[in-house]
DRENNUPA-813373 format. One record per residue (C-alpha): x, y, z. Coordinates in steps of 0.001 Angstrom, whole numbers, plus 500000, padded with zeros to 6 digits. Last residue first. Layout:
XYZ/...
//
This chain:
595691758057318970/597659754852319021/599296755896322284/595949756767323858/594483753377322863/597446751594324376/597159753640327574/593442752793327874/594184749085327343/596777749168330093/594434751011332442/591752748390331891/594254745627332529/595420747355335680/591821747799336859/590984744165336196/593903742725338068/595133744263341296/592251746546342270/589629744138340910/590881741461343280/590780743883346196/587192744790345340/586241741103345180/587852740365348558/586172743353350200/582773742327348798/583252738745349991/583592739748353603/586251739744356335/589238739268354102/592378737121354033/594762737882351151/596654740674352983/597525738236355748/599712736312353350/599137732889351727/602187731182353176/602256733169356423/598571732452357010/599281728754356434/601839728869359226/600231725799360895/599486727768364082/597991730651362081/595749728405359997/594703726609363165/593696729906364750/591834730972361603/589723727799361625/588859728133365318/587926731803364922/585870731413361768/587369732211358361/585689735206356695/587004735085353113/590247733470351968/592014734556348789/593777732552346093/595693734124343186/595969732354339849/599289732207337990/598590728612336883/601489727332338983/600253729533341825/596854727850341595/598363724402342096/600386725629345067/597346727224346754/595233724100346161/597926721982347800/598100724360350790/594300724283351129/594387720488351204/597206720568353743/594933722680355949/592173720070355628/594600717305356499/595616719236359612/592011719543360758/589392722203360043/586374723532361907/583099725419361450/583469725953357703/580245727814356823/581882731242356618/584833729807354686/584273731789351455/587109730772349132/587956733405346507/589812732231343395/591454735015341387/592741735308337816/590190733242335919/590424734096332212/588064736582330608/588510736199326836/584863735415326116/585263731962324534/588481731015326262/586834732075329521/584188729346329247/586783726584329230/588587728435332003/585424728546334103/584938724788333777/588590724123334615/588387726392337675/585191724717338865/586877721321338448/589898722508340436/587654723556343337/585787720229343282/589017718233343121/590402719987346198/587108719676348102/586847715965347260/590418715282348351/589874717004351698/586543715294352436/587463712531354873/590615714232356183/588425717054357368/587176720444356127/584073721351358160/580972722229356118/579556724833353757/582325725844351373/581531728932349267/583320729535345982/583973732846344205/585758732596340835/586989735991339627/588118737006336124/584863738773335412/582564739006338489/580134736084338625/576492736957338003/573392736429340131/570104736389338171/569993732599338385/569660732679342157/569646729067343346/572222727905340807/574253731108341205/574592730561344945/574695733992346603/576871737094346884/575274740192348386/576531743717347677/573312744747345980/571933746194342742/572019742849340914/572975739804343014/576653738915342904/577608735335342100/578772732433344210/579723728896343201/578567726254345642/579804723723348142/577993721178350305/580184718480351749/580812715089350135/582724713075352748/580944714679355722/577453714558354202/578201711048352967/579144710077356508/575761711331357760/574026709268355078/575993706210356074/574992706877359684/571314706882358679/571808703688356686/573502702025359670/570682703175361958/568149701520359638/570104698282359412/570620698235363197/566910698681363910/565930695953361490/568513693638363034/567253694339366556/563657693621365607/564382690511363562/564164689646359856/560827690175358066/558910692770360104/561811694468361844/563903694710358696/560855695671356636/560009698640358840/563559699731359698/564633699649356051/561401701375355014/562087704296357366/565663704618356112/564321704573352535/561848707344353435/564680709409354892/566492708937351570/563391710057349660/563113713335351567/560032715578351552/557292713625349751/558371710181350927/558936711399354496/555430712913354520/554020709616353257/555727707805356145/554377710364358630/550857710026357261/550970706233357446/551931706231361131/551476702629362249/551612703148366018/547834703515366361/547329699970365105/549499698859368002/547104700102370693/544108698375369128/546115695170368734/547292695219372354/543789695724373739/542353692996371476/545073690563372524/544438691378376183/540741690654375725/541564687356373975/543792686382376882/540784686561379180/541094688430382502/539762685969385071/542727686526387406/541829690218387407/539782689848390578/542824688371392333/544626691773392013/541946693824393781/543060694224397421/546776694847397913/547899694984394277/544986697230393283/545542699505396272/549216699833395318/548286700472391675/546025703333392729/548745704750394989/551232704537392104/548730706243389781/548369709096392282/552158709388392436/552291709464388619/549787712338388688/552262714050391035/554490714706387994/552790718094387744/549739719835386252/547745716963384771/544744718035382700/543260714690381684/544421715382378127/548039715329379304/547676712094381263/545817710463378365/548606711483375981/551221710205378438/549443706828378691/549262706404374922/552792707671374249/554625705437376687/557053707122379121/559550704470380213/559522701151382064/561696698027381814/560890695209384212/559764695363387803/560334692846390621/561475695334393275/565244695689392770/564743695977388983/562417698910389667/565099700770391604/567455700553388623/564660701161386105/563388704342387746/566891705553388528/567713705342384812/564434706907383692/565067709854386038/568701710209384946/567681710112381305/564957712683382003/567568714982383536/569649714612380366/566681715420378140/565799718621379994/562161719320379142/561091722791378053/557754724603378173/555628726385375576/552573724343376650/552425722530373295/556216722272373392/555996720329376657/553796717715374967/556375717073372248/559275717196374718/557854714451376925/557072712268373919/560559712666372459/562151711958375842/560139708768376412/560485707381372888/564206708015372460/564917706908376020/562929703675375661/564638702901372356/568083703482373844/567315701393376921/565754698627374827/569026698290372920/571223698587376025/569312696217378294/568573693532375706/572181693419374509/573563693468378033/571098690778379153/572079688619376188/575841689068376577/575510688432380354/573862685009380030/576883682688380135/578954685269382009/576567684980384966/575376688426385989/571992687331387364/569912689707389462/567827687510391780/569064689053395057/567757692430393938/564265690957393552/562365692343396548/558676691465396389/556340694089394909/553182694535396930/550688691837397789/547748689895396446/548134686943394099/547171686877390434/545921683459389317/545551682707385641/545779684919382555/542563683500381112/541670681097378282/537975681177377375/535510678426378221/533231677083375477/533169673543376849/532107674931380193/534315675004383312/534228678832383396/531707680389380989/530303682864383523/533709683721384958/535243684211381488/532394686514380442/532619688530383646/536402688830383322/536061689859379670/533539692555380547/535904693907383208/538941693736380899/537079695402378024/535856698177380330/539431698687381539/540617698962377934/537807701490377148/538554703890380024/541174705885378106/539169705893374866/536123707276376663/538307709683378671/539510711310375463/535955712467374777/537032716123374727/539156715282371676/535994714892369569/536440713151366218/539743711569367220/538363710506370606/535284708990368979/537491707023366576/539490705703369520/536247704574371144/535306702798367915/538695701075367726/538207699698371240/534680698451370495/535776696858367210/538612695063369030/536321693766371782/533831692413369246/536662690907367212/537988689130370292/534576687753371263/533988686424367748/537485684921367555/537094683213370925/533849681582369814/535349680603366452/538114678663368114/541193677985365967/543220674973367093/542957673170363721/544572676255362205/547894675262363755/549920675429360519/547964678518359490/548948680639362495/552454679175362759/553245680013359116/551876683518359635/554210683997362604/557254682573360818/556721684754357728/556052687930359725/559202687738361847/558922687349365628/560049683807366351/558737681920369410/556168680106367298/552696679092368503/550757676323370157/547704677033372320/545424678897369899/542320680826371011/541926682731367735/542446686199369228/545056684909371642/547262683427368916/546292686191366484/548051688502368918/551342687618367249/550144689236364028/549399692501365856/552828692424367493/554489691785364114/552748694742362488/553203697136365416/556933696376365512/557245697221361823/555442700529362337/557417701384365466/560720700658363729/559750702586360593/558724705695362517/561683705424364900/564149705210362007/562509708133360175/562558710218363347/566288709596363692/567825707311366292/571311708822366205/569963711467368581/570111708914371410/573904709140371365/573733712938371774/572218712351375197/575744711886376439/575603714361379323/577798712095381477/575172712055384238/572352711389381776/574146708744379749/575173707018382993/571571707066384227/570372705423381013/573039702700381051/572568701950384744/568795701746384272/569017699533381194/571443697225382997/568959696927385875/566089696222383459/568201693526381753/568857691954385153/565123691878385926/564514690165382578/567329687725383371/565607686837386629/562363686209384769/564047683829382314/565734681972385178/562347681435386829/560503680598383601/562855677724382636/561147675641379936/558325678106379251/560243681392379144/562989679708377145/566528680923377797/569005682040375116/566881683322372210/564197684179374743/566477686880376142/566590688685372807/563006688121371557/561293688476374918/563145691719375610/562269693002372132/558594692166372680/558481694160375890/560516696981374332/557981697380371527/554921697061373777/555739699674376389/555655699529380188/554709702485382354/555437706086383131/553106709037382645/554969711990381128/553101715311381454/554882717481383974/558332716465382786/561332716775385119/561122713305386683/563236712642389781/560713712414392626/557523711511390760/559654709259388552/560642707133391540/557040706681392674/555956705719389146/558808703191388949/557515701486392155/553895701026391021/553462700654387252/556033697868386965/554356695823389723/551251695603387550/553234694235384607/554987691813386951/551541690482387966/551049689273384391/553875686689384736/556563687129382034/556403686423378305/557385690012377381/554215690268375297/552159688906378220/553744691540380457/552522694020377836/548920692943378307/548926692829382119/550479696278382387/548249697668379648/545101696405381384/546117697934384741/547828701093383449/544760702399381597/542529702656384672/545533704037386530/545905706699383804/542452708046384632/542937707976388403/546195709892388056/544685712504385729/541797713184388116/544147713423391106/546626715606389183/543871718096388371/542620718252391940/546213718478393221/546706721853391547/543904723421393585/545059721511396665/548450723194396666/552012722721395409/554336725722395493/556911724014397759/556523720760395714/557540722239392349/561327722574392664/561867720019395402/560277717400393131/562991718172390561/565697716158392374/568889716758390344/568211720419389565/566327721167392783/569216719855394871/571709721891392861/569557725024393188/569424724606396971/573179724058397221/573782727093394998/571511729204397207/573385728130400316/576722728956398662/575468732393397490/574172732721393945/575526735143391349/575526732415388705/573971729097389690/571059729342387213/573498729641384302/574955726228385168/572541724291382952/574022725848379789/571688724096377295/574641723057375105/576314721429378130/578102718295376900/579352719254373447/579179723049373640/580747723106377100/583380720540376172/584404722567373122/584684725816375081/586737724179377819/589013722567375238/589477725918373471/590460727657376702/592797724880377839/594512724822374446/595325728511374679/593671730928372281/595421731855369066/597107735282368998/594902737986367508/594601738142363726/591175739812363635/590303740399359997/590085744051358985/587049745854357676/587718747409354286/588775751052354126/586103753243352583/586519754555349066/584484751707347664/585434750618344169/582570751010341720/582184747943339574/584603747164336748/583486748032333241/
//
């Protein structure tokens, strides 16, 4: 028997005239470039108030500085001193990875920190150099210019790459194009960081074993080949010292994991290793068991380097490649880290403002002998655990680095390379996220494959190639989602008016003679053919079943609630389906089309073809209307026949 037909009039679909192009374009641009609605704070403000808000928006220091006081400064002072102790060894270590003078690593924690204090919107991010980008810079620029054969030109190209990174990052921020960074998925970053950690750890075997000759390649096979080919250079004394330092660093990290309140032990450990290494190198200097050191570090603040930026067409492709790739990675890491710590405090970080801050930081830094900087995880975690309250902790670190450059830099000339190798290895081991990879494997096998592609690509081919392979797989997956959109057959749940996927809810049943289908994605040229074939296949399957029970499909109901947009090809697809169904004497109805979809249907005259009376606001109305015109008439016909026979 047919279900009870509601006596109430069904809700009517709004067939108002389509909006003007200017209105729809404005709406689209707002959702694309301003999803966070940054202009809401300017509403109902006087001109002076708007000017003040604008200044605070683009220069966040003016937002928190008026409320700043000594009570807050105490926390920032402690955090700044703590991250300074970490910045010195990390700066020297990562400069070694980038194959540039160690003093550049110290410079890169001074000027950029001052810039971020002014423009940074995160309270917790502590800026500095990062290992992955350092190695990537060395790999890309080193493929054109050798850091040993022509160190001056190599260094100038590194500065140029930092400038390009800054321009690229700032442009993304001003143009609100942070969406580009979103193409680096979590699975890609996990695999990339893990693969990078592996090759960086293997490269540190040179310093850990006291070797002098090594390969310039970064893949695992080449590095291991170089290690064993030059095994006659291994020094057991250096290896013992390096392992002792590495065990000490890993032990302090273990203490921090067991008791988070001891975070300062892990934070101070690299500085302790550097100090002990300097003493050991000084005491063994000129002996046959001497340890290799970083060499002389001269006093003084950052020299101006703007005149050294090199845009020669011979080298520009390499600096562009290094600048853009490292810029994207630095943004993805820095913004993700800032947001993760902000969430803990129930706060928000504006990704586009962070892009502008990172961009200015690298532009200004490239003018003052700095290379690429961002918000590294280790330093930001220490900053957060130290109790920082504002970005002023970066200002404290900048002052600490300034004092180090002016008075203490020569003392670090005795820093042994083996100590730096141990510091880098201990930091990199923390980047291999086994738990995250296992989580990807359990939840989504395709995400796990993307992670593996990045990991093995970085480890066995090159860093940039591994990254591109992983991103390509992620994009392929996104294209598959577009080309093969989600669609399901709906059935009515017992004792309700709800219609749900019959595969998910097995108790749901399809009304007799009615095929209800829900489409869950935009209908584009890329998926039009698939959607048409999928609808026809459902009809054929239902017809094969209907021959057995005598209930042929008379109505096809398309629920377009999940269809956010449609193009002309998509509308033509619906027209083709309509014609095919008419040939089979099957009626098609549309359920709940969204505003943009309905407007395009009206402009293309599709509504005129199908009829306004066949477009409904909800599935229940469409089903009741279908019963009105088919099942009820059949039932009445059978009743009349039975009455006549009687």
